[in-house]
N, C-alpha and C positions, 0 to 999 in steps of 0.2 A: 444741598441736593447733590452736587457733584461729588462731594466727599462720600455721601451715602451710596451713590452709584458705584464709585470705585471700590468701596468696601464689599458691596454685593458681588461685583464682578470678581474680586479677589477670592471671595468665599466659593463662588461657582468654579473658578479655576482650580482652587485647592481640592474641592470635592472631585472634580474631573480627573485631576492628577492622581488622587488616591484610587479612584475607580480604574483608571488605566493600569496602575501598578498591580491591582488585584487581578486584572485580566491578563496582563503581560507576563507576570512572573510564572504562573502555571505553564503557559506556553513555552517560556524559556527553559523551565526545568524539564518539561517533557521533551523538548527539542534536544537539549543537552544529553538526556538519557538515551534517546534514540540514536544520536550521533555516537555516543560511547558504545552502545550495543552494536552498531554497524562496524565501528573500528575494531572492537574486541573480537567480533566474529570473523573478521578478515585477517587478523594477525595469527599465524599458526603457532601452535605448540607441537612439539614432536615432529618437526618439519621433515626429518629424515625417515619417518616411518613409511614402510611399504607393506601391503597386505602379505600375510604369511602364505607360502606355497602349500604347506600342510598345517592343519590346525583345526579351529572350531569356527563354523559359520554362525554369525549372529546377524541381526538386522536392526536398523533404525527405522521407525515408522512414525509418521506424523498424521494427526487428524485435523491439522490447522490450528490447534490450540496447544496441545501437548505433543512432545516427541518422546516416544517410549523405546526401550530396548527389548528386542525379542531374543531370548536366550534359551538354550536347551535346559531342561530340568535336570538331566543327568548326563554329564559330559566331562571329560578331562579330569577325572577323579573328583569332580564337584557334583554333589547330589543335593538339590534344593528341596527335595520332597519331605524333609523333616519340618520345613517351614511352610511350604505350599503343598498341602496334603489333599488327597482325593476325598477324604471324609468331610472336608470343608465345603464341598460343592453339593448342591441339592441332587445332582445327577453325577455320580462318580465316573460315568462313561464319558463325560466331557473333559476329563483330565487330559491335558495335552502332552505332546512330546516336547513342546516349548511353551513359554509364557512371555507375554508382553508386559513389561514392568515399567511403570512411570511413577515418579514421586512428585508430590505437589501439595498445594494448599487444600485443606480438607473441605471447606465450604465450596470453593470453586469446583473441585473435582466432583463432589456429591451433587451439585446443582447444575453443572454445565458439561454436558456431553459434547456440545458443539458451541461455537461462538454465539449462536443465536440464543443460547440458554444462559449466557453470562449475565449476572445481576450486578448493578452498580455498587450495592452494599458489599458484596463479596469481593469485588475488585478493590474497594477502599480498604477492606480488612487485609487483603493480600499485600497491597502496596505498603501499608503501615507496618506490616510484619505480624506474624502469628506463629504460635507453637502448635496450632492445629494442622498438623501435616499427616498425610496418609500415603500409602502405596496403592496404586491401582494395578491389579494383576488380572490379565485376561489369558485364558488357555487357548493355545493354538496347536493344531496338528499339522506337522510337516509343512512349515511355511515356505513360500517361494517369493521371489522379488515381485513387486508391483510398482505402479507409478509413485505411490506414497510410501513404499517400503523398499529400502536399499540394503543389499547384502554386504557384509564386511567379513573377511576372513582374518582372524587373529590367531596368534600362536597359543599353545596350551598354557604357557606361562601367563600370557596376557589375559586369557580367559579366567584363570584362577584369580587374578587381581580384580577382574570385573565381578566375579562371584563373591569375593571377599567384601567388596563394597556394597553389593546388594544385601548380603547377610547383615552388614552393619546398619542398614537402614531400617530393619525390622525392630519394632518395640515389643519386647517379649514380656510375658507375665512371670510371676515368681517361679513358676515351674519350667521356664525356658521355652514356652510355647507361643506361637504367633496367634493373634486374635483377628479373625476374619469377619467381615460385615457385608451385607448384600450390596451389590453395585448395579450396573445397568442391565444385566441379563444373567441367565443361569450359568454361563461359562466364564464369568468374571466377578471378582470380589475386591473389596477394599480391605486393607490391613493397617492396623495402628503402626505408626512410623516414628522414627527419631528425626530430629532436625527442626530448624526454624525457617519458615518461608518468609521471604520479603521480595521487594522489587529487585534486589541485588542477588537473591538466591532463589531463582524461579525453578519451575519444573524442568525447563529446558537447560538451565544452568546445571542442575543435578545430572542430567543425562550427559551433557558435555563433559562435566568433571569426571564422571565415572570412566568415560572413554579416554580422556586426557591422562588421568592417573594410571591407566593401563598402558600408556605409551602410544595410543592411536593419534594420528594427526587430526587436529581440530582447532577451532579458534580458542583464544585464551579466555574469552568470556562470551557465553552464548545464551542470553536471556530470552531470545526469541526463537520460535521453531525454525524459521528460515536460516538462522545462524548456525544451527546444527546440520540441517539437511543439505546445505550448500556444499559440504565437504564430501558428500557421497553421491 
């Protein structure tokens, strides 16, 4: 009887140990990821950067999920209207002086305009990694700073580097044209994009990398929206 009881207790303890491991490891992984995101977003790249006295005004804007770049369509010898065209809008009168551009996971972008819309299946797909990536582009006319929108002045050279990276993100058809799809409203569209989304290469990582590669001071890894916005 005693031997049987010891065996049963051993089995219960073994099951409990396995269950604790299944619960603990995800928390440890998430905790480690968040710690790395915090550290990466606080370690600056391009620490000597200062805003240009003269140049191009761009903006970073957060909706709490995605951080996008707001850039002029035609500035500093860079004209993006061959990719972002008036005829792609249902109302060409909504064509902006600027566009807000964000890159990200297709399913998350299409299904989640806000955090309240995010679905667990889409999050799982994003974390595991997916080639389903898109650009979200919203037309803006004469933007000004707001609480969730911060202005940055970059040199013309830096803006050309930003525009070059934006161009490289578009997936073009055999004729070299961009493909636009309906998005959240008449003034914004989704575009087929290059790149693979993952937990290590998020929408906010893309925005941070575009700025970092242009020489703007920002964290070395910025997977979270706050990790981008804190610099501005």
